[in-house]
N, C-alpha and C positions, 0 to 999 in steps of 0.2 A: 518688622516683617522681613527684612533682609537677613537677620540672624537665623530665622526659621528656615529659609531656603538654603542657607549655608549648612545648617545642621542636617537637612534632608540630603543634600548633595554629598556631604561627608559620610552619611550612613550608607548611601548607595555605592559610593566609591569603596568603602570598606567591604560591603557585601560582594561586590564584583571581584575585588582583590582576593577574597577568601575562596570564591568559586574558581578563579584561575589557579590559585595555589593547590586547591583540592584536585583539579583536573590534572595538573602536572604530576602530583603524587600518584594519582590513579594510573596515568599513562606509564610512569616509571615502573609501577608495580606490575602492570600488565606485560611490559617488556621483560621483566625478570621472570614472570610466570611462563611466558612464551619461550624464553631461552631454556628454562629448566625442563619444560615439556619436550622441546626439540632435542635436548641433550639426552633425556631419559628414553624417549621413543626411538631416537636415532641409534642409541647404543643397544636397545632391545632388538631393533630390527637387524642390526649388524650381527649380534650374537646369535639370533635366531637363524639367520642365513648360514652362518658358519657351522652351528651345531647340527641343524637339520638338513642343510643343503637345499632348503626351500627357496624359491624365488617368488616374486609377487604373483605371477601367473599360475604357477604350478603348485601352490601350497596346498596343504591338506584341508584348509578352510574353503578351498574352491575360489573361483574367480570373483565371487561376490564380496561379502563382508569378511574382514579378518576377525580374529577372536577379540582384539582390542576394540574394534568398531562395534561388535555386538555387545560387549560389556558397556561401552559408553552409551549406546542406544538404549539398553535396558535400564541403565542407571538414570537416564534423563526422563524416563517415563513416569 
C-alpha cells in the first residue's frame, strides 16, 4: 500500500512542477509581448505626433477613441 501512495504523490508532484514551468513560460511570453506592443505603439504615437502635430486631446479622432482603439475594439467583436 505504501508504494501506491508514493506513486500517487510522485505523479502529483510531477503535474504541479509542469504547471509551474508552464506558468513561468507563459509569464515570460506575456512580458515579451507587452514590451513589443509598448515599443510599437510608443513609436507609432511619437511618429504620429511629430508628423501630424496632433496631441491626445486635439487629434482628428476627437477626444474619444483613437484609430488604434477603434481597430482593436472592432477586431475583438
